[in-house]
N, C-alpha and C positions, 0 to 999 in steps of 0.2 A: 360159539364165543371164545367160553372155558379153556377150552384149549388151544387157542391162537394167543390166550394170553398169557398160559402158562409158560407156553414155548419161549413168546419172544420176551418176558421177562426172566427166564433162565439164560437165555442166548445175552442179553443187556447186563447178567449179570457175569456173565463168563463160565458158568457153568456149562460142564454137558450132561448129558440122558444119564451118564454113570456119576457124574456127581451129586445131582440131585436126588438120582435113587435111593446112592446110600446114605446120601443125610437123612433122608425120607424112611429107611428102612422095609423099600422096596426093591424090588428085581428092576430092571434096567425096561425088559419087558411093559411092566404095567406101565411105567410113564410113557413110557412110546404110544400105548395105546389113550392114553388119556390126552398126548400131545394132539394124534390123530382123527382125535371125538369116535375112539369106538366103544369107551365107556368111562364114566366119572368116578370121579375119589368121592368118597363119602363124608358129610361132613366134619365128623375130628381131623381125616387127612386134609383133607380144605384148609383148616384152621392150621394143623401142622407144614403146608403146604405154603399159607402167607406168611408162617411166624420164617421159615425158611427164607424164602425168599426177600424177607422184610420188605411185604408191600401189604396192603389192607385186602380181608376178602372180598369186600366191595368191590377193588378193583380184578380180582382175579375173575369177578363173576362178570365185569363190564360193564360196571355201573360209572356213572360221571359223578366222579366228586371232587369239580372245583369246587363247589359251591360249598359242601361242607368244611374246602380246607381251609376258608375263610374265616366261615363262624369258631372254626377248631384254633385259628389264631386270634380270633377274639378273647374266647372263654379262655385259651392260655393266656393271653396277654391280662385280660383282666383276674386270674388268679396269679400270674407275679404281680401286680398293681397291688391285689391283698396281701403276699407275701414281704411286699417293701416297705407297708405300711406298719406291721407288725414289728418289721425286722427294727425301723426307724422309732416305733414307739419301745422296743424294749431296750435301743442304743439310750432313748429320752431319760426313761427310768434306771441305767445302769449308771446314768452323768449325771444323775439328782442324787441319786446313793452315794455314789465317790464323793459327790460334793459338799453331802452333810456327814459323810464318815470325815472329811479334812477339818469342818468345819469345827464339828466334835473333838478330832485328834488337838485342835490349836485351843481348843477349852481347857484337854485335859493336862494342857504343857503349862499353860498360862496361871493353872490352879495349882498345880506342884509348885513352880515358882511362886507363887505365893506364899503355900506353906512351908515350904522351906525358907523363906526372908524371914516372916513371921517366928519359927523354932529357931534360930540364927543358928543350927550346927548344936542342937543341946548337948550332945553324944561326949562334945570334944571338953565338958564337965565331969563326966563319967569317972567312976574308978575303976580301973581296968586290971584290978588285982584277982578278981574274979575271971575264968577263962570266958565264961558266957556273956558277960555283957563284954569281955574284949572283941569275941567272937560278931557278937551284934554291933559294937561301936564300928568294929571294921569295914563290916557292911553296910551300916547306914553310910559311913564316910567313902565309902564304893559308889554307893547307889548315887551320890550326892553330887561324886566327880565326876561320874560318867553324866550324870545328865546337864549338867551346867556344860558339859563342854557341847554333846551332841544335841541336846533341844533345843537350842537356838538355830540351827542347821535344820532340823526338823522344821520348826514351826516356820521357818523361811520359806522351804519346800510347800510346805502346805497351805502356806499364803498364795504362792503361787499358781499351786492347783485350784486352791478355790476361786483366785482371777480365770484361770484358764477354764474352768468349770460353769462359769456363773452362766445362766439362764439368759440368752441375749435379746434382745427385744426387735 
């Protein structure tokens, strides 16, 4: 049975005895003996034959594997289901994290706006004759100028993101 299976599978793969022998690191005569049933490969060589022919050892030995294939498919589908559930949970956690980061961004932007409105640009009344005061005043003014122009856009984008990432019931 083993000899016939090796020969049939080798031919179905389109391999000559010489090609299979090279892949197995044996001489062609050894492979010929296996296929004629004059000798039998040892267990390590049987595993190598199985790997080279991409066929389970049980198939080489002539066992029927139809039932186990159905079981294998069931096991594989169960594993895929578990992986899909894990990926779905990971995506939900990422979405929740991103959602709360956007909410935090909105709170920070609104807080900075409130502080800027309450302070009413106090640096405008500073004495700019001192170079250090002048640099600090220019930095505050640049921050306020950039913030007032960019923050509304960022706030709108964050609110849209919050709406898009909210939990759907």
